[in-house]
Steps between C-alpha positions, in 0.01 A plus 500: 500500500222247551575326168155598365477567128169664390331385190433861412657818650291808441495863607203729564670748266447249217132603514517882553334571164211259578451635857492857361229411249299343781539820701371707206209255471401570860516878431287472189240295685482745783652244751810708570598864526812716524548687824757777586406511870825524713598173659441605862160646419407189297599284796282702734210497263522119473506460879199738532321336200475836312477487120766676293399821320613325174288191553220633277719637226394424145675227298647765273648686802645175637649406162651844466658480850616140422687630192680754725602216720636305203694800386647543851425871500524704826120474539500126399752428782251627758236254382417134544239268348238364751240230471141616551377232743335591829618784729260392774625143522603356836796347320756774454644320200173570308509875554612598152851350510779639284559313172775711333756753611712744295873463569770665297772251549650227284377145546769223537366320189305750290719803561327836432226363276225553760420783736203305664527177700228272631469428871557144627130457584394593142774305315476184706148376395555596135842324466359189683209486272682548162791270595272207567533481875226270630573537875650818642677414827476786754553511879212584723617857574381586142145382572354855499637555156327190353175701444696766309679224296171352383337841431787579254454159332129551462522867385736398226309185401807279505561141621473453877782324683424331835666652805639238737573641842745350747644625828849607554720271703610657827832375626569526877783698642551719184329764295391466137427863425738642243506830695594331825763286334648812342529645845720201606719562194520871552580466874790265413348218719535257209753455218258584227192355323667162481566482873453136614256627771266666243175343372615564142570242234865619483523483877374145544705377206814659645428323824491168328143437395504290177294632218315169481424520876364852458285396207357205699426725794315757278301221342412349831342824628222485243263790446320524837314818597573434871746736665784278621796573721780254436825416677818531301598141576207380278683643199838350591340166570435474122869469438489198725162353393598500135734205551209278416377721211805571289875450482597867493496555875762556762551184699578233251733716287666737748869393556602471865785686647637590842540826680615562862435804715837676492512631854409156641732261319685243713808302363493122513839327482497161325873414479473182292291668229679566167459823301322388193198570274211274398202567280159451657141555379369855528161345591505155670159409353539637153825410313387708205600819692862403460815468712689735725857486646525440870834560670625300808790599735637437847337815617134581433249747638154450639251744650509597870135405542589149377807478728289586810282192436788253489655301780831317534488146364198566284494379137388776255421479132675767294288537191678388174782347709382236745504419875754673726560443874535809722811427717533830695322824540744790575354794700646828614491643850139627450388151404457595139592238239804603295578174311426132473725201447352215292582165345378355177263205526404468125465123519185543711210560260222524756362857449152445648545631854784742452510874506546636145754782475581735212870603471764666283858395459798732554708478187691740282372314196141619553447795741159559642296762315374795705120512482223719653173325574208749504176427676202722466200556733169663425492867415200569727481365851124483513337229291185684394479878505169671574342735257604813679836374646820668390725227359807717590436425866555130442809510274753231597826698471717197586368254238828414334756274675841413367738223611856471388589146395791283399359339188579187294776576239240406233305812581752695285336355190149621581328746266240752585160324533636158579305310761689279742447322824733567791487179700300524817429878434254492214474622144669816376510701185825664378442872498859611439769264372834472669766729353864412562759747640511807275857613411388856552311480830678194647161386620273214405117523475321235698227279344167648610228228555135580588308251700202349318197439724325172440177550688596311816398640840774339708855626509766310303755313715845665489701221679522117489190291453527357844519837665143514629539163662818619663340818634213298645758264649684800648185593693526170685876485525528704825297233679732212416791577732273559785318167452839322513580644843395348832194629679181305450260782594666724242476227223126462503417865557731625222371247253137589572575873484702473180226292337241762584723788398579344159130442448424857608748632241352275231152652569650853483682426174183352343304806608754713312455281192123555511532875545751517215278306266204728582707810446614380156136399415600147420260249361216397741601134502854591607370711791255234612771230504725731709213589744416131536864416587502799753188364677653154522817638659300705751304190601824301546643788716196506722513121541869510606503811721147500631445859408389704194755641262543872563733716281794629699426282801669161470423227760700548817731228639475354855688678771781245558654578159589845616652382826704228341615737229617761755698228673677416178687820378700309238182392322370854511822639353488247220138586420581882522772446234262313275240783526775755411620299204143455368443878543803553280353266237166698502677840472718363212201376308310827542806702390526273193130550425456130503165345403227555754449119558863461585498789740178380667657159561808650661289733714280207618824315597624810689167547687508128601855535638413817685193332661715208609764742639230678702366179643844365597634824645188662635561834313478648152789467262687837495782557235839569662396358838589129516414288805773502756626225718318519835452302823137589562200670369545808711862544411419475132234765544747737662768448247271548205349824621606811305775673681468864387697715260769601741676173534842452317349234272219730399739787428717280278190376315374859465824603329470195264148606403612865436804379301282269278259780449779714362589209268145485364485881448836499327395214264174681409688829443746319273206340318639152568341194353161386655656174622761688696251733653258222591774298675613806700134580595444140618805517716390833643149361582660199674719727712199716595307189604794382717516848656125495577530150644799596721364836630125477471487832308506588128826623366490881446780712351639771730356777285151355473218710621221248472175617355641843412766340278248271338272792431793703375598231246142455386467867430829526327388223268193696417715794416314747720625847579658538835229747587242235487647314805257484785641647830615237742379497858761587747468333833666603827778348700728222375336474157599865433862414572474185297378689197764755543775246522369324191518814290133508424519849359245676726541872473617669815312767687484638854444271795166504657152350477212566265699562181304228317643237265824586328527452123743233387666578170705277273768693315768371273521197271492144628636353171854565375552584130796258467314217667142513379455745216129432445403557858731796527340664190149429619574664833680801356220600260230460770680638810623805293136561413550467122255217447178365647382161407168463322238220488557437125810290454775674313351846552641746755422843641768756428519717808612866476861413594533285184283708271708807567800310352296433184402868489866607507578260215194622309587872549854445377416278200192693390700826485777329296273333241316825447829658402510231227155599373305226667143580615291330764155346426270229630336202328232270642609204721256259332592315185259311275564137438535559127753773546713309741505185277582701191866486589549138612880506494509797723232373738650149518764592759243613756183328381478285815520813707220698340216570738145497349176657599229242434194623695299804565327456834369143477466500121762361266641745248432419136877528444776506761701817536866497591656729760801674341820287526673753274356765262625427149169350386309792666711794363603392144156492338472868601849569358380349173210751492721795589782436244410597151823646365864541604401840648296325777827335618662458744240406761666480843256420778538378855256398768538448873263227595455153655506167327381149609692178432358211698838352588494139615854500638579571867384861545730751669405864569648741237699220336225276365142613549173454321428870473777760475550872409711581205558753223479373146617702204394427139658690209458483121761648257537537131852359494694230670782728598273726700351198680835344574628830645200522739543144622848593641392836626233346708738221620741773620212663702420162658870461600487852649189402711693215646837660536425865571178458704518153657882472522496161331756409224356327198635312197366635165460251220286331240274203575561168310258362244342276762452773758403799280150653498264266299416662166786747517818529291733547801487588870740704702511473875663619823578211739565537872656255743387393859800341672300383794322245275768466227229590248467767241182694427384678189479869573322644196478428126491706184379305193533573129186344337612561143204495259340179644217677689451772239439227239255325717307811604554676166684805627575627148616830350594614154870510453597856394799373309285268274160660460217257485688222680382399840747459785464334841601690814795402719391451864653481847350417839668545841402449865612536855302356800475519880740202507759774535401544868551132572848506341594805698390325827690184423818682394536755777309360793682359805422320820369819661244544222447708194777737368357776271718677250452875573372598157188281531445510877160621602680653804862586461549630853308423814537744793467329846507706820696340787529557867131578567453374860295588804791711621493719194315826554200590287688794350795286394270238359316756290824642386629161391179427304524843341858430406397176325236681306754768409723227354204374301430840358868569409550160334177522299612836376798329327280216364605235750205278587478501873273377778497570875399221730337670802302201625505498880388133545836362366846536640789644287659153485178347358483775242868451401421123428174587323656747255801278439267220412321732255836584341506880541840613379583747787379521856540845657514487877476811707467550879525780761884465519528515117301820502724657758804395297334624170547162338321178399583132436437342159500118482548338151277196427739340254803489734362582845757779528422781744597850383477824705438824307458857595146621509553765233644245254195266501388566144836481322636197707187289474482554122862391474439192723200399295704518184781298667255230604381458144862471383581252769201280434577500123871424559417212741247349254745541207771318688256227580403465128872509398578216742208283389511554121781280349610351171470119450618335186397136576183347622685354799622846607161651439322250727752559774441878479131451492505278804701755683227766448650681204386600154741434210573624150555192285574449127166423340377411151162659549300188401167443690565129524838562661345746749236232593776247554692742726186565705423126528859414592524758771153437643562162665482484878502881548228610737557870537255573778228308685193481291672615184539262204841373389642753263778477243712781363353710224645767273476845654640701219779542237691785668576807297838508680607139587765435758719341238521511120407175321813332358492376140403133467339498847237226553167520671493334842274236349799394288291455187511848336737786462437780756356829369531720811546492877160468659413567860326191659377439849207404719236761485173613662 
């Protein structure tokens, strides 16, 4: 990667024999001993400086124990070889460190030859010595180990290398720790280890650092022991500095191309231009780079930022074309430039004082290439982190910015890694070449270019070279018309005021420059020069104005300016329009994330205009309130006063604001593009400002309740239970009526004083399932009291309402697997590193998600321990011990436990969490037929869990090669569908592992058919998780809350007494409560789970909403009249239907209704699946179905490459939910019963291979 070829490439394992002889030499000389003290005890003894009981063993005893280690016996595995140095040393590294360990595992190079392996600290000095190393380079954090290094050298009597220490280089705004960088990768905050923001060799090379530049940077750092914090720009500056050092650098060899910001392009009409092509140099100063074609046509495009700088009659230089005169600038009603008319002036060769413009021709001969320019910021917002500071608090989560460009047609020929210069934008490296329109996806892949920093601290210009001059001119432009008008007193005053104001703004701008340089820790000479210039400007300001410069307090103008300005309304109106126009310029620049320098210049110009407006009109500039024509000062004052919200004008404007608010909400709900939303929001803000100016009060929607609403929204966002709301104070008089009218939800009680504050409760969901699924889901699971959020991200508290569902699933499934002969057990949750890494193929799928325990208290563990991500590597070594013959088979075990997978994707309760509950079954059989039979038996049970308990239809099938369980032979699955999101979800899986794991863990038995011959067991594994609860919530829930299928509901019937009022006698009240309890007793006797809600601090209406939200299948209502009529009312949660039954039929009728609710829920979900699961035979049809929220069975060849292509093709521009990554379609399963039989000769949708089967594809959780 760095083009470095070593003279000699060696491995420590080359010297294992020699190192072992040296170890035995130390034992024989009494300088080392073998110790079988347990690791934790040894660690404690070293900390307390206590000698081991084996320290004084004889040499013979040590050699005997050493031989056991070499054999790898059970006793040998408990031992290690330690150096006998000094247990009382203040240096912990000298307290008898470990030299050798016994590990029974194959070595990558020596295989199973050895059972003992040296530690790094023992091998390092020996290898350095015998390989002829003269200077061992080590960073200063190893300083404490130097003493140990030299002790080993001296004890063995070998040549002594010299240790050269140097400090690590600390880069600002990033982390260098591998552990911390791994966190970024695991959390999905970066693309991988080669992310351009990463301080890795792969990262900086991908971002455009040349290998030569990186070598020069490394060489320039030297070997200092000083701890240095360095800015990133120092590295990138080497790409630039190397121009003088070598030829392999960016600037002289990078070809120059053009790219325009797509959303900002403006057409320029040049009628006399001919459509033609000429070849020009790729680099004007280096002909060796070659030539490129440039197309010319009567219509060309330039950037909007460039167009804004141009004026009619101006001569502009179009790069690689020549001078062109701007004849006319065409604007729309809003004053925005829509096109320009121009005339060629190619005879004029004077390019010195003209604005230079980049452009692209419109021609069918060479269409612009779509390109994406990616700019990266620092990963960490704080330059230097303190020792105890948590880097996660300073993560820059918006460090990647993309701009869609129209690129030079030549960009289609770029290859990955090519470095180019986009004119007036900077240097870029091609990260992903352009791909033309695919015949299968009908889409083209844009050319992705990553911006290469070059160490500069000022922003690159993005418009014409004369733009800065023009902006500065603009600052003075408002003064010109006024100077031309009559009025001598105004002339002098305005001129003086404008001079001082311009000077004031220059001081302010220079102050910003100084602050920016200091913040970036620029070179001292740069800062000193900037400060010197600032002081000179301040002195000039004091001389002209007679007062000191004070930030935020510009010099005031003499009084007569105001009086003259008021007398001249036309001048005021003209200036008002200029302020408004400049405000638009500033907003536009900020929306486009323009360079800071450019924004600052525009803001300075705006402030200058506002100050002039204030001086001329006598009042602040207010958007939406232009100065009116007036006859006198007093009349102006009266007219401009706010006139209240009751005027006709105010009401019309109020309706406009409300209407625009609806537009914004609708755009957000429809997940419209950011540009559309931003435009609508800007318009809304302008309307609100106009309303405020007109009425003198802020706009408030009719339903707003001020602080209460604000508090409500805040608490909703925090997903608090409604019971946590603080009671709101209720005041007397008009406010009471106001709250009542606004529907504040205060509970009603008797009139009268001294009742204390009334509790405000918030029932129901505020988000709708069809409008904002993510918010709806979050509210359902919290308001129904299923989940409580926890302070560890991705982990959640399962409240009883949710856990009872898991218990129902567990009770059913446990009873069924026991009928098959499966037994329950429990294995430890901790996995040794060696065991987990033993099966690398199996671990590879979730390796990034494995959580590790690395510390006990404040002490680092000798070896990290994994928290169980799955239990194959925990259980199968035990299986190997238990299986000796075919009579020991089958083994069929299951455990109900938790697992931890440190997911880095967007966590969602139940669906994707870092810890979850599951059952995992692991079986071993003597024959394949037995194992294959169990796979399908278990899959049928999983289907029953979904269909017979949760009322959710599933599709049974087999996973593709790409999606099957890593390390297994094949995987079967049940897949569910959530129509609200148009996404499928894996319900449960049953895997046949074949003999893969039994070969690895040596689960062997003697084949009874061929005595003496060993046979490997056939294995299965199968699992179901708490994800089921999330699927159930998403499938059945509605806008009133959770809907629980009766068979898993914690409470199937809730009994609510009605009609308890002050008028009801005590006897009737007691009788009603007794009747409720009687219903409870009767229903429990027929195994209906029932609860009676007798809380007297809530009204029946509140209780109805509460239990509806919690999804209870049936609500039983009973009141005094019902008792007299010997009846009750049952309300179904699934349909809302009210049913009246006779009292004596309660048990039978409610059981029948519960069964009917299950059937209805299953039928409804089945119809939903049937509607949304379709057949698509072409890629075009498939994409249409996918975009309409469906899943599709498509003809598929089964190849992994083809599946990757389908996923990539369908991933573009698909943001499924806010915060979630773009997701392509993946294979869900190969259905056992496809919707259509595959026709002979059918082709896969990729068009390359024949189809093997119909496969269900879709977007998935």
